[in-house]
C-alpha positions in Angstrom: -0.1 0.0 0.0 2.8 2.4 1.0 4.0 1.6 -2.7 1.0 3.0 -4.3 0.5 6.0 -2.1 4.3 6.8 -3.0 3.9 6.6 -6.3 0.8 8.4 -6.7 2.2 11.5 -4.5 5.2 11.6 -6.5 3.4 11.8 -9.8 0.8 14.1 -8.3 3.7 16.6 -7.1 5.0 16.4 -10.8 2.1 17.1 -12.4 1.2 19.8 -10.2 4.6 21.3 -10.9 3.8 21.3 -14.8 0.7 22.7 -14.5 2.0 25.6 -12.6 4.9 26.0 -14.8 1.9 25.9 -17.8 0.3 28.6 -15.4 3.5 31.0 -14.8 3.9 30.6 -19.0 0.7 31.7 -19.6 1.5 34.9 -17.0 -1.5 33.7 -14.7 -1.0 34.2 -11.3 -0.3 31.2 -8.8 -2.9 30.0 -7.1 -2.2 27.6 -3.9 -5.8 26.2 -3.9 -5.4 25.3 -7.5 -1.8 23.6 -6.9 -2.9 21.5 -4.0 -6.1 20.3 -6.1 -4.0 18.9 -8.9 -1.6 17.3 -6.6 -4.4 15.6 -4.8 -6.6 14.8 -7.8 -3.9 13.6 -9.6 -2.3 11.8 -7.0 -5.2 9.5 -6.0 -6.3 8.8 -9.7 -2.8 7.8 -10.6 -2.0 5.7 -6.9 -5.8 4.3 -7.7 -4.7 3.0 -11.5 -1.5 1.6 -10.3 -2.9 -0.3 -7.5 -5.3 -1.7 -10.0 -2.8 -2.5 -12.6 -0.6 -4.4 -10.0 -3.8 -6.1 -8.6 -4.8 -7.5 -12.0 -1.1 -8.5 -12.7 -1.3 -10.5 -9.7 -4.8 -12.1 -10.5 -3.6 -13.6 -14.0 
């Protein structure tokens, strides 16, 4: 379980940083709420999808 949380958080952080960089490129103000939303939502989605992928591999 720790593996899925860690991979989700790392991928969520990378995604949030990329999106913050994109906003900076577009000269939009930095939004902490938007950054945290990107981080949490993408981390949860990616962690869940990683869990499902590994779970399917073990059941085959």
